[in-house]
C-alpha positions in Angstrom: 0.0 0.0 0.0 1.3 3.4 -0.9 2.0 6.1 1.8 -0.7 8.3 0.3 -3.2 5.5 0.5 -2.2 4.8 4.1 -2.7 8.5 5.0 -6.1 8.6 3.4 -7.1 5.4 5.1 -6.0 6.5 8.6 -7.4 10.1 8.3 -11.0 9.1 8.4 -11.4 8.0 12.0 -12.6 4.4 12.5 -13.5 4.2 8.8 -9.9 3.2 8.1 -10.4 0.0 10.2 -13.5 -1.0 8.3 -11.7 -0.3 5.0 -8.6 -2.2 6.0 -10.6 -5.2 7.1 -12.7 -5.1 3.9 -9.6 -5.0 1.7 -7.9 -7.8 3.6 -10.9 -10.0 3.4 -11.9 -9.3 -0.2 -8.3 -10.0 -1.4 -8.0 -13.3 0.5 -5.1 -11.7 2.5 -3.0 -10.5 -0.4 -3.9 -6.8 0.3 -3.8 -5.4 3.8 -1.1 -7.6 5.4 1.6 -4.8 5.1 0.8 -1.2 5.8 3.1 1.9 5.7 2.7 3.6 9.0 5.7 5.8 8.8 3.6 9.0 8.6 2.2 8.3 12.1 5.5 7.3 13.8 5.2 3.6 12.9 7.4 1.7 10.5 7.1 1.8 6.7 6.7 -2.0 6.7 4.1 -2.8 9.3 2.6 -6.3 9.3 -1.1 -6.8 10.2 -3.1 -9.8 10.8 -6.8 -10.5 11.2 -8.3 -12.0 14.4 -11.7 -13.7 14.4 -13.6 -14.0 17.6 -17.2 -14.2 19.0 -18.8 -11.2 20.8 -19.5 -12.0 24.4 -22.8 -10.0 24.4 -24.0 -10.5 20.9 -22.8 -14.0 20.0 -21.8 -12.4 16.6 -18.6 -13.2 14.8 -16.1 -10.3 14.5 -12.9 -9.8 12.5 -10.4 -7.2 13.5 -7.1 -6.2 11.8 -4.2 -5.6 14.2 -0.4 -5.0 14.1 1.5 -8.2 15.0 4.9 -9.6 15.7 6.3 -13.1 15.8 8.5 -14.1 18.7 9.6 -17.5 19.8 7.2 -19.3 17.5 4.2 -17.4 18.7 2.3 -14.5 17.2 1.9 -11.5 19.5 -0.7 -8.7 19.4 -1.2 -5.8 21.8 -4.6 -4.7 23.2 -3.5 -1.1 23.0 -6.7 0.7 21.7 -4.4 3.6 20.9 -3.8 4.2 24.6 -7.5 4.4 25.6 -8.3 4.0 29.3 -10.2 0.8 28.7 -9.4 -2.4 26.9 -10.5 -3.0 23.3 -13.7 -5.0 22.8 -11.7 -7.8 21.0 -9.6 -8.4 24.1 -12.7 -8.4 26.4 -14.3 -10.9 24.1 -11.2 -13.1 24.0 -10.9 -13.4 27.7 -14.6 -14.1 28.0 -14.6 -17.0 25.5 -11.0 -18.2 25.0 -11.6 -19.0 21.3 -9.5 -17.2 18.7 -8.5 -17.7 15.1 -6.0 -15.5 13.2 -5.0 -14.9 9.6 -1.6 -13.7 8.4 -1.7 -12.7 4.8 -3.3 -15.7 3.0 -3.0 -18.3 5.8 -5.4 -18.7 8.7 -5.3 -20.8 11.9 -7.3 -21.6 15.0 -5.1 -20.9 17.9 -4.5 -21.2 21.6 -3.4 -18.0 23.4 -1.9 -16.8 26.6 -0.6 -13.6 28.2 3.1 -13.3 29.1 4.0 -12.1 32.6 6.9 -10.5 34.4 10.3 -10.6 32.5 8.8 -12.4 29.5 6.2 -9.7 29.2 8.8 -6.9 29.5 11.0 -8.5 26.8 8.0 -8.9 24.4 6.8 -5.4 25.1 10.2 -4.0 24.2 10.1 -6.1 21.0 6.7 -4.8 20.1 7.5 -1.1 20.8 10.7 -1.4 18.8 8.7 -2.8 15.8 5.7 -0.4 16.3 7.0 2.7 18.2 3.5 4.2 18.7 2.8 1.5 21.3 5.2 3.2 23.7 3.2 6.4 23.4 -0.1 4.5 23.9 1.2 3.1 27.1 2.3 6.5 28.3 -1.2 7.9 27.8 -3.1 5.3 29.9 -3.0 4.1 33.5 -3.9 0.5 32.4 -1.2 -2.0 31.5 -1.7 -2.7 27.9 -2.2 -6.5 27.6 -0.1 -8.6 25.2 -1.6 -11.8 23.8 0.6 -14.6 22.4 -1.1 -17.0 20.0 0.1 -20.4 18.9 -1.3 -21.8 15.7 -3.0 -25.2 16.4 -4.9 -26.0 13.2 -4.9 -24.5 9.7 -8.3 -23.3 8.4 -9.6 -21.6 5.3 -8.8 -17.9 5.0 -11.5 -15.5 6.4 -14.2 -14.0 4.2 -16.9 -11.4 4.5 -19.3 -14.3 4.9 -17.7 -15.1 8.2 -19.2 -11.9 9.7 -22.7 -12.2 11.1 
């Protein structure tokens, strides 16, 4: 994606998230995996995945694009919500249900997940803030400790589609 496309995408409030998800899903993962976030303090080559989970209140299926890293054979995501004082809905849904699937580019998996603690968490947080510098600012703007979620692929599944949303 070009820098100009990224700027346009991210300038429209939450519409960029919907557009990002739509492009990722409609392309089968060939578009939307890598985004240039250099204009906002991020990296020019920023990898994004999709997570699929069930809403704890609605029972609906949701799909959310998120920045990710890979460390020690696990995929890591941060529940940053751009430094908001409350956790993102996807994280609250995850801890309520435990079920998660993720898609990286054109490959999707059901996964187990866990949250790192203590020294492991600090090491992984440093890794994530190095790869996505805005995470450090997000943590500085909130009193809550931004959760990290480590996912381990268990079973390959078909890539996500718009039809997965209900």
